[in-house]
N, C-alpha and C positions, 0 to 999 in steps of 0.2 A: 485317113484324113477326116472322115465324118464318123461319129460314134452313135448318133441317135437320129433316125429319120422319122419325120412326121408325115403322114399321108392323110389329107382330108378326104373323107369318103361320104358320098350320099347314097345310102343303102336303097333309096327308091330308084336310083339309076345305076345300079351296080354293073350292068352290062356295058356301060359307057366308060368304065374306069380301067379297062384292061391294060392299056398302054402304061398308065401311071403306076399301076400295081406291079407290072412286070419290071419296069425301070427301077422302082424302089427296091424290089426284091433282088435284082441284079446288083445294085449298088450296096445293099446290105450284105450280100454274100461276099462281094469284093472287099469290103472294108471290115467285115465281121461286126457290122453295126446292128443295133436292134431297131425295129420298126414299130411305131405306135400309130395305129389307125384312129383318126379323130372324126367323130360324128357329132353333128349338132341336132339335138332333138328339141321337143317342146313339152310343156307340162300338160297340154291338152291331148285327148285321144286323137290319133291320126291313123293314116294308112299303115304306117310301120309299127306302131305300138300304141297301146292304150295308156300306159304310164311311163314316166321316166325310167323306172326300174326295168320295165319290159324292154325299152329301147336300149338301155345299157347292156342287158343280157344279150340282145340280138347283135349288138356291135361286138361284144366280147366273143360270141360264137363266130362271127365273120373274121375277126382277127385271128382266132385260133385256127380256123380253116386255112387262112392265108399262110400262117406259120408252117402248118403241116404241108401244104401244097408246094411251098417254095423252099422249105428247109431253112427257115430263118427264125430268129427270136422275135416274136410278135406280141403286142399288147394292144389293148383298146383304151381309149380315153373319150368318154362321152361327156358332152357339155350340154346344158339345157338353156335354151333361150326363149324369151317371151314370144318372139316372132322370128323364127330362123331365117326367113327370107330377108328381112331387113337387118337383122343382127349378125348375120353369118360372118362377115369380115371381122368384126370386132371379136366375136367368139373364137374365131380361128387364130387371131393375133394373140389373144389371151392364152389359148392352148399351146402356142409355141413356147411361151414362158413357163406355163404350168408343167409341160412335159420335159422341158430342158432340151428340146430338139436343137440340133445344130444344122440340120438341113430339112427343108420342106419340099416334098415332091408332090405336085398337084396337077391334075388333069385340066385341060382347057379346050376350048373349041376354036375353030378358025374365026378370027374377028370379022364381024359384020358391021353394017351401018349403025345399029343400035349400040355397039360398043363405044362409039364416039360420043354418044349421048350419056349412057350409063357405063362407067368403067367396069371392067371385069374383076371378078374376085381375085384372080391370080395377079393382076396388076396392082391391086391394093396391098395384097399380102407381100408381094415382092418389094413394094415401095416402103413398107412400114415394119416388116418383121425384123426381129433381132437375129434371125438365122439366115443362112443362104437359102435361096428359093430356086427350084428348078421347075419351070412350067412346061408340061409335056402336052404337045398337040396330038389330036387324033384318038 
């Protein structure tokens, strides 16, 4: 059914991504699909990397480890944004088209009061992506 799964990842919060990572891996094995882990970095030095190249390498290592751990075909797609906090949704929507993904599996949180003021990333991606989107809670 699906051939290419995109999984947005925030390497600063890797420990919170377990459910989406395992769901994406299960779906990839089921459909023999490849998985591309997408991360949004910045041009300026930060906690995760000092340069875009360093961030790209770190994301590639993460994708490789996921591929080995889950027995799936995995790749990385790093995109650089001026301000990842405000540009995240647009960067992820571009990545859907750039990667050619036909399914996006992304982690979400339990909605709270602030989600009625500021919409969630998952909600925007689901509403505007050219691919199917599976938002995973927990």
